[in-house]
C-alpha positions in Angstrom: -13.7 -104.7 93.2 -13.4 -108.4 94.3 -17.2 -108.5 94.8 -17.8 -107.1 91.3 -15.4 -109.5 89.7 -17.0 -112.4 91.5 -20.5 -111.3 90.4 -19.4 -110.8 86.8 -17.7 -114.2 86.8 -20.8 -115.8 88.3 -23.0 -114.2 85.6 -20.8 -115.6 82.9 -20.9 -119.1 84.4 -24.7 -118.8 84.8 -25.1 -117.8 81.1 -22.8 -120.7 80.0 -24.8 -123.2 82.0 -28.0 -121.9 80.6 -26.7 -122.1 77.1 -25.4 -125.6 77.6 -28.8 -126.7 79.0 -30.7 -125.1 76.1 -28.3 -126.7 73.6 -28.7 -130.1 75.2 -32.5 -129.7 75.2 -32.5 -128.7 71.5 -30.3 -131.8 70.7 -32.8 -134.1 72.6 -35.6 -132.6 70.5 -33.7 -133.1 67.3 -33.0 -136.8 68.2 -36.7 -137.3 69.1 -37.9 -135.8 65.8 -35.4 -137.9 63.8 -36.7 -141.1 65.6 -40.3 -140.2 64.8 -39.4 -139.4 61.1 -37.5 -142.7 60.8 -40.5 -144.6 62.3 -42.8 -143.0 59.8 -40.5 -143.6 56.9 -40.3 -147.3 57.8 -44.1 -147.6 58.1 -44.6 -146.1 54.7 -41.9 -148.2 53.2 -43.7 -151.3 54.4 -46.9 -150.1 52.8 -45.2 -149.9 49.4 -43.5 -153.3 49.8 -45.5 -156.0 47.9 -44.4 -158.7 50.4 -45.1 -156.8 53.6 -47.9 -154.4 52.8 -51.3 -154.9 54.5 -52.9 -152.8 51.8 -55.3 -154.3 49.3 -53.6 -154.4 45.8 -55.7 -151.6 44.5 -54.8 -149.4 47.5 -51.1 -150.2 47.3 -50.9 -149.3 43.7 -52.1 -145.7 44.3 -50.6 -145.4 47.8 -48.7 -142.1 48.3 -48.4 -141.6 52.1 -50.0 -142.3 55.5 -51.9 -139.6 57.3 -50.2 -138.2 60.4 -50.7 -135.5 62.9 -47.8 -132.9 62.9 -45.0 -134.0 65.3 -45.8 -132.7 68.8 -43.2 -133.5 71.4 -45.8 -132.7 74.1 -47.0 -136.2 73.4 -43.6 -137.7 73.9 -43.8 -138.2 77.6 -41.5 -139.4 80.3 -43.2 -142.3 82.1 -42.6 -144.7 85.0 -42.8 -148.4 84.2 -44.2 -150.7 86.8 -43.8 -154.4 86.4 -46.8 -156.4 87.4 -46.1 -160.0 88.6 -48.2 -163.2 88.5 -50.7 -161.8 86.0 -53.0 -164.5 84.5 -53.2 -165.2 80.7 -56.4 -163.9 79.2 -58.0 -163.9 75.8 -58.0 -160.5 74.1 -60.9 -159.6 71.9 -60.2 -158.9 68.3 -62.0 -157.5 65.3 -62.9 -161.1 64.3 -63.7 -164.2 66.3 -60.1 -164.9 67.0 -59.1 -164.7 70.7 -55.3 -164.6 71.1 -53.8 -165.1 74.5 -52.0 -162.1 76.2 -50.7 -161.3 79.7 -50.5 -158.0 81.3 -46.8 -157.4 81.7 -46.8 -154.0 83.4 -48.0 -150.5 83.5 -46.7 -147.1 82.3 -47.6 -144.1 84.5 -47.3 -140.6 83.0 -48.7 -137.1 83.0 -50.2 -134.9 80.2 -51.3 -131.4 81.0 -50.7 -132.2 84.7 -53.2 -135.0 84.6 -52.1 -138.5 85.7 -52.7 -141.4 83.3 -51.9 -145.1 83.2 -51.8 -147.6 80.4 -51.4 -151.4 80.6 -48.6 -153.0 78.7 -49.2 -156.4 77.2 -47.1 -159.4 76.1 -48.1 -162.2 73.7 -46.4 -165.5 74.7 -46.8 -166.6 71.0 -45.1 -163.6 69.6 -42.2 -163.7 72.0 -41.3 -167.2 70.7 -40.4 -165.6 67.3 -36.7 -164.8 66.8 -36.0 -161.1 67.5 -39.3 -160.6 69.4 -38.2 -162.0 72.8 -38.5 -158.5 74.4 -41.6 -157.4 72.4 -44.5 -155.8 74.3 -47.3 -153.6 73.0 -49.7 -150.9 74.2 -53.1 -150.9 72.5 -55.1 -147.8 73.5 -58.1 -145.7 72.7 -58.7 -142.0 73.2 -61.2 -139.2 72.3 -60.0 -138.9 68.7 -61.1 -142.5 67.7 -63.9 -142.5 65.2 -63.3 -138.9 64.2 -59.8 -138.2 63.2 -58.3 -141.6 64.0 -59.2 -145.3 63.5 -62.4 -146.1 65.5 -61.0 -149.4 67.0 -57.9 -147.7 68.5 -54.2 -147.5 67.9 -51.1 -149.3 69.0 -47.7 -148.4 70.5 -44.7 -150.7 70.3 -42.8 -151.2 73.5 -39.8 -153.3 74.6 -39.0 -154.8 78.0 -37.2 -151.8 79.7 -34.0 -152.0 81.5 -35.1 -149.4 84.1 -38.4 -148.0 85.4 -37.7 -144.7 83.6 -39.1 -144.9 80.0 -40.4 -142.8 77.2 -43.9 -143.2 75.7 -44.0 -141.5 72.4 -47.6 -141.1 71.0 -46.1 -139.6 67.9 -45.1 -143.2 67.0 -48.6 -144.7 67.6 -49.9 -146.5 64.5 -53.1 -148.2 63.1 -53.6 -151.9 63.3 -53.6 -153.8 60.0 -57.4 -154.3 60.1 -57.7 -150.5 59.5 -56.3 -151.1 56.0 -58.0 -154.4 55.1 -60.7 -156.7 56.4 -58.3 -159.6 55.8 -56.7 -159.0 59.1 -57.8 -159.8 62.7 -56.5 -157.2 65.2 -56.6 -157.0 69.0 -59.1 -154.5 70.4 -57.7 -152.3 73.2 -59.1 -153.4 76.5 -61.4 -151.0 78.3 -58.6 -150.4 80.9 -56.6 -148.7 78.2 -59.1 -146.0 77.2 -57.7 -142.6 77.8 -60.3 -139.9 78.6 -58.5 -137.3 76.6 -57.7 -136.7 73.0 -54.2 -137.7 71.8 -53.7 -135.7 68.6 -50.5 -137.4 67.7 -49.3 -140.3 65.6 -51.2 -141.9 62.7 -54.7 -140.7 61.6 -57.3 -142.6 59.7 -56.1 -144.2 56.5 -59.1 -143.2 54.4 
């Protein structure tokens, strides 16, 4: 009898732990989806804002929405951030003759479909001088969707100086550079080191 009671109690505890784990997992998914939706809402709000919009006036007047892939949390990945020290400044190529200075600040290492990948994280000394941008980093990248479903030059991810090496890289929040909306802008071209040899069907698609 004692054995049966113990087993029954153990079974209940196990079920409760499983339920709590699933509830926490579902809550994390909900938080992630809300973050992605908020990011997209902010982007589209800026497109409609006369003062902030990169769109040409004719495009802004008829603007309805940006084009996105459906949210897929497979492409919200846990990554390990590695700080790289003593990196030299270099001039990053852009879509024009402009050559802004950047420095490689670190790397993010992650897996997708059990494959290992790495992306360089860059910092602009000029941008970090602006109020509110002291911790600003960014990840420009290319993948196999470019030129087909996504902007041919590549896409960007915003990033901040992390407090720990454990970080999240959410490709659902990747976006197009301003030069994809108008030739008035000069945008950094992702370095060859940040070319992913897979398709990333997440985030923003081509504007047109």
